[in-house]
C-alpha positions in Angstrom: 86.2 132.0 87.1 87.8 133.5 90.2 91.3 132.3 90.0 92.2 130.2 93.0 95.0 128.6 94.6 95.4 125.5 96.6 98.8 126.0 99.0 99.8 122.6 98.6 102.2 122.7 101.7 99.8 124.5 103.8 97.4 122.1 103.2 99.9 118.8 103.9 101.1 120.6 107.0 97.2 121.0 108.1 96.3 117.3 107.8 99.6 116.4 109.2 99.2 118.3 112.4 95.7 117.1 112.8 96.7 113.8 112.0 99.6 114.5 115.0 96.7 114.9 117.7 95.0 111.8 119.0 91.1 111.4 118.7 89.7 108.3 119.0 86.1 108.3 119.8 85.6 109.4 123.2 89.1 111.6 123.3 88.5 114.4 120.7 88.8 117.4 123.1 92.8 117.9 122.0 91.5 117.8 118.4 88.8 120.1 119.3 91.4 122.6 120.2 93.7 122.4 117.5 90.0 123.1 115.2 89.4 126.1 117.4 92.7 127.6 116.9 92.9 126.9 113.0 89.6 128.8 113.2 90.7 131.7 115.2 94.0 132.4 112.9 91.3 132.3 109.8 89.5 134.9 111.8 86.5 132.7 111.7 83.8 132.8 114.4 84.6 130.0 117.0 81.4 128.1 118.8 82.6 125.9 121.6 80.6 123.0 122.1 81.3 120.7 124.9 79.6 117.6 124.6 80.9 116.0 127.5 83.7 115.7 129.6 86.7 115.0 127.6 84.7 115.5 124.1 83.8 118.8 122.4 82.8 120.0 118.5 84.0 123.1 117.4 82.3 125.4 114.6 83.9 127.9 113.0 82.0 130.2 111.2 83.1 132.6 108.1 80.7 135.4 108.1 79.0 136.4 104.8 78.5 139.7 103.7 74.5 138.7 103.6 71.8 137.9 100.8 73.1 134.3 100.7 72.7 131.1 101.4 74.5 129.0 104.2 76.7 126.3 103.6 78.0 123.8 106.5 80.8 121.8 106.0 81.2 118.8 108.4 83.4 116.3 109.8 84.3 113.8 112.6 87.4 114.2 115.0 87.2 110.6 115.7 89.5 107.9 113.8 88.4 104.3 113.1 91.0 103.0 115.3 93.2 104.0 118.2 96.6 102.8 116.6 96.9 101.3 119.9 95.3 97.7 118.7 97.6 95.1 118.9 97.1 94.4 115.4 98.0 97.9 114.2 100.3 99.7 116.6 103.4 98.7 114.8 102.1 99.8 111.4 103.2 103.9 110.8 100.3 104.9 109.3 97.6 103.8 111.6 100.0 106.3 114.5 99.3 109.7 114.9 102.4 110.8 113.5 102.2 112.3 109.7 104.8 110.8 106.9 104.8 111.5 102.8 105.8 108.7 100.8 105.3 108.4 96.9 103.1 111.6 96.8 100.8 110.1 99.6 100.1 111.5 103.2 100.0 108.8 105.5 98.9 108.7 109.4 95.7 108.0 111.7 92.7 109.2 110.3 93.6 110.8 107.5 91.2 109.0 104.9 88.2 109.1 107.9 88.2 112.3 108.0 91.3 114.3 109.4 92.0 114.9 105.5 88.3 116.3 104.6 88.6 118.3 107.6 92.1 119.8 106.4 90.1 120.3 102.8 87.7 122.6 104.4 90.3 124.4 105.9 92.2 125.1 102.9 89.4 125.9 100.8 88.1 128.7 103.3 91.8 130.0 103.3 92.3 129.6 99.4 89.1 131.8 99.0 90.3 134.3 101.5 94.0 134.9 99.8 91.8 135.2 96.5 90.1 138.3 98.1 86.6 136.7 97.6 83.8 137.7 100.0 80.9 135.6 100.0 77.2 136.6 100.6 75.9 133.6 102.7 78.0 132.4 105.7 80.3 129.1 105.4 80.3 127.2 108.7 82.9 124.2 109.3 81.4 121.9 111.9 84.3 119.5 113.5 82.7 117.0 115.4 82.8 114.2 118.2 81.2 111.2 118.0 80.1 109.5 114.8 81.9 106.0 114.2 79.4 103.5 114.1 79.5 102.4 117.9 77.1 102.0 120.9 77.2 101.7 124.8 76.1 98.4 125.4 76.5 96.6 128.6 80.1 97.3 130.7 80.9 98.7 127.1 80.4 102.6 129.3 81.8 106.0 128.5 82.5 108.5 125.7 84.5 105.6 124.1 81.4 103.7 123.1 79.2 106.8 122.1 79.3 107.7 118.2 76.8 107.1 116.0 76.1 110.8 115.6 76.7 111.6 119.4 78.5 115.1 118.4 76.3 116.1 115.5 73.2 115.2 117.1 74.5 117.7 119.8 75.5 120.3 117.2 72.1 120.8 115.1 70.6 121.0 118.8 73.0 123.7 119.7 72.8 125.9 116.5 74.9 124.2 114.6 72.5 124.2 111.3 72.9 125.9 107.7 70.7 125.9 104.6 72.7 123.0 103.3 75.7 120.5 104.0 78.5 118.7 102.3 80.1 115.6 104.4 83.4 114.8 103.4 83.6 111.2 103.3 85.4 109.5 101.7 83.8 108.3 98.6 85.9 107.9 96.0 84.7 111.4 94.6 81.5 110.4 93.7 78.0 112.0 95.1 76.3 109.6 97.5 72.8 110.7 97.3 72.1 108.1 100.0 73.0 105.6 102.5 71.3 103.0 104.2 70.6 103.0 108.1 71.4 100.2 110.5 69.4 98.6 113.3 71.2 96.3 115.8 69.4 93.5 116.7 70.3 91.5 120.1 68.5 87.4 120.1 69.3 85.8 123.2 68.6 81.9 124.0 68.2 80.7 127.5 69.6 77.5 129.0 70.3 75.5 132.3 73.4 77.2 134.4 74.8 73.7 135.7 77.8 72.4 136.7 79.6 69.6 134.6 79.8 66.9 136.5 75.8 66.8 136.6 75.4 67.8 132.6 74.9 64.5 131.5 72.2 63.6 129.5 71.4 67.4 129.9 72.9 68.7 126.5 70.3 69.9 125.2 69.7 72.4 127.4 73.2 74.3 126.6 72.5 77.6 125.6 75.4 77.5 123.2 74.6 74.3 121.3 71.0 76.0 121.1 72.4 79.0 119.9 73.6 76.6 116.9 70.3 75.7 116.1 68.8 79.3 116.5 71.7 81.0 114.2 70.9 78.3 111.3 67.1 79.8 111.7 68.7 83.0 111.4 70.8 82.7 108.7 68.0 81.4 106.6 66.0 84.9 107.4 68.8 86.7 106.3 68.9 86.0 102.8 64.4 87.4 102.7 65.6 90.9 104.1 68.7 91.3 101.7 66.6 89.9 99.0 63.0 92.2 99.3 62.8 94.4 97.2 61.5 96.7 100.0 65.0 96.9 101.6 66.7 97.7 98.3 68.1 101.2 97.3 68.4 103.0 94.3 69.9 99.3 93.0 71.5 98.5 96.6 70.8 95.4 98.3 70.2 95.4 101.9 73.0 93.8 104.1 72.7 91.6 107.3 75.9 91.2 109.3 76.3 88.5 112.2 78.3 90.7 114.5 79.1 88.9 117.6 78.2 86.3 119.9 78.5 85.9 123.6 78.0 82.9 126.0 79.5 81.4 128.9 82.7 82.5 131.1 86.0 81.6 129.6 87.0 81.5 133.3 84.3 79.2 134.2 83.8 76.5 131.9 82.8 74.3 134.4 79.3 75.5 134.2 76.8 75.3 131.4 75.8 79.2 130.2 72.6 80.5 131.5 72.2 82.3 127.9 73.7 83.0 124.5 73.4 86.0 122.6 73.7 86.5 118.8 73.9 90.3 117.5 73.3 91.3 114.2 74.0 94.5 112.6 71.0 94.7 109.9 70.8 97.5 107.3 67.9 99.8 106.8 67.1 101.7 103.2 66.9 105.5 103.9 63.3 104.6 102.6 62.4 102.4 105.8 61.1 104.4 108.9 62.8 102.5 111.6 60.0 101.5 113.6 58.9 99.6 110.6 62.1 97.9 110.6 62.3 97.2 114.0 58.7 95.5 113.7 59.8 93.5 111.1 63.1 92.3 112.6 60.8 91.6 116.3 58.3 89.6 114.3 61.5 87.4 113.0 62.6 86.8 116.7 58.8 86.1 117.7 58.7 83.7 114.7 62.1 81.8 116.6 60.8 81.8 119.6 57.3 79.8 118.3 59.8 77.2 116.3 61.9 76.7 119.8 59.5 77.1 122.8 61.5 75.5 125.4 64.6 78.1 124.3 63.1 81.5 126.0 64.0 83.5 123.1 63.7 87.3 123.3 64.9 90.2 121.1 66.2 93.7 121.9 66.5 96.4 119.7 69.3 98.5 121.0 70.4 100.8 117.8 68.4 102.3 115.5 70.5 105.2 113.1 68.5 106.1 110.2 69.9 106.5 106.8 69.6 109.3 104.7 69.3 110.7 101.0 68.9 113.9 99.1 67.2 114.5 95.7 69.0 114.1 92.6 67.8 117.6 91.7 69.1 119.2 94.8 71.1 122.7 94.0 74.2 121.1 96.6 74.5 118.0 93.7 74.4 120.6 91.0 77.3 122.9 92.2 79.0 119.5 93.1 78.9 118.8 89.3 80.0 121.7 88.2 83.2 122.1 90.7 84.1 118.6 90.4 83.8 118.5 86.3 85.9 122.0 86.6 88.6 120.7 88.6 88.9 117.0 87.5 87.6 117.5 83.9 85.1 115.1 84.2 81.6 114.6 86.2 81.9 112.9 89.4 79.8 109.4 89.6 77.0 108.4 91.7 77.1 106.0 94.4 74.9 104.3 97.2 76.9 103.5 100.7 75.5 101.0 103.5 77.7 103.0 105.7 76.2 105.3 108.5 77.0 109.0 108.2 76.4 112.3 110.0 73.9 113.3 107.1 71.1 111.0 109.6 71.2 113.5 112.0 71.5 116.7 109.7 68.7 115.7 107.3 66.6 115.1 110.5 66.9 118.8 111.2 66.1 119.8 107.7 69.6 120.3 106.4 70.1 118.2 103.0 73.0 116.8 103.1 75.3 115.0 100.6 78.3 113.2 101.2 81.0 114.1 98.5 84.9 113.4 99.6 88.2 112.2 98.4 89.1 108.4 97.9 88.8 105.8 100.8 92.5 106.2 101.0 94.7 102.8 99.9 94.9 100.7 102.8 98.5 99.5 102.3 99.5 96.5 103.8 102.7 97.5 105.9 102.6 101.0 105.9 98.5 101.9 107.0 96.2 104.6 106.4 97.1 107.3 103.2 95.6 109.6 100.8 97.1 111.1 97.5 97.9 114.2 98.2 96.8 115.7 94.9 93.7 114.4 95.4 93.5 116.0 99.1 94.6 119.6 96.8 91.3 119.0 94.1 89.2 118.2 96.5 89.8 121.3 98.2 89.6 123.6 95.2 86.1 121.7 95.0 85.1 122.4 97.9 85.7 126.3 97.7 84.3 126.1 94.1 81.2 125.1 95.7 80.9 127.6 98.1 81.1 130.3 96.0 78.2 128.3 93.6 75.9 128.1 97.0 76.8 131.3 99.3 77.5 133.7 96.0 79.6 135.9 95.4 79.1 139.6 97.1 80.0 142.1 94.4 
C-alpha cells in the first residue's frame, strides 16, 4: 500500500482561503481565479471556461502517463447563502472568514462544498508528494451555478442561474472523464442515486376591482379562490408521494408548496387579478421528466375542470432530472475499498432527494457518484462548519480512489 500523508495544516489553509473568497451564485469568478492559481501551483494544466460575465469554471488536469482511465473530481463553487441575509449576517460561520474551534473549521460554504474542493486539491498534492505517477488523468472541475434556483420573471441574471448551469457548460466544452466523484456532503455514505426536481406554477384568475366596488363579489377574489384550489392540491400531494412509481430505492417522492404570490402589498385597495401557487415536485431518476410533466399538468387540467370559473392554468418551468449509478460500478467498488482502508469500516448507502451536478454529468455518459463529508453541524450560534479530522480522512480516501481508478504507473 502506498504511504500517503495528508498535510492537515495545508488542507485547512487551502479550505480557509476558499472560504475567504465570496462566491454566492452569480459571483463565482474570484473563486475560479483562486482555483486556477492553486492548479498552477500544483503544475496542473488549466482550462478557463468563461460561462458568462462574472462567472467561470476552472478545470485543472493532472495528466497521467497513459493507459489508465480518467477520473474527475467535480465541485461547485457557489454557496447556498450569501451571508448577507438578515438572519445570517451576524452568524460568523456564514461569513467568508474562516476560523477554527474545537477541531472544526467554520466559514461560509465549507460544507457545501468548499471542504470537498479543498480535499480534491490536497488529495492530488498528497499523491504528488508521495511521488505517485498515475496512468490515467485526474481532473478537478470547479464549477459555478449548481445551487437549486432558476430565473423567473423579474428574478433574472446569474444569481438565479443554478441547477447545473456551470457543469452543463463544463461537459459541453471538453470537461468529461470516464467517471466522476462529486464530494457533496453525504455523511460519508455512497449515494447511488438522487431525485430530480420539477417546478410547477398553478395560476388562478380573478377580478381586478376596487375595494369600494367589491361588495358581493368576494368569490371572484383570486386569493380566496386559490384557497379552494390549494386544498385540492394538498389532497393530490399524497397521491404523488405514495405512488410506488415515484419511489426510488425505498425513498418516497416529496412535494413542497414553495411559494404563493397574489395581489400587491402597496395597493390592497384592489382585488388581485391572479394568484400563483408554486410547487417543487421531486421526481425519481427512473421516471422521464416528460412523463412527470405530463402527469402534473394532467392534475392541473383536473383542477380546471373542477373549478371552471377560475381560469386555472399550469406552467412547468424547471425540469432537473435525477441521476443514478449501478451498485456494481467500479467507482462504487473503489470508494468502498478506500473508505474501509481509511475509516476502518465500509461506507453506508443512501438515496437523497436533493439535486446534484450528477444530473448533467450522467447525461453526457459520465457515471457519477456523490460521496463526501458530513453535512456540517449547523451550529445555531456559530454557523456552517466541518470536522477537520473528517476532512483529512476524506482527502486520503479521494487520493486512494484516484490510484484505484487511474492506476499507478510503474
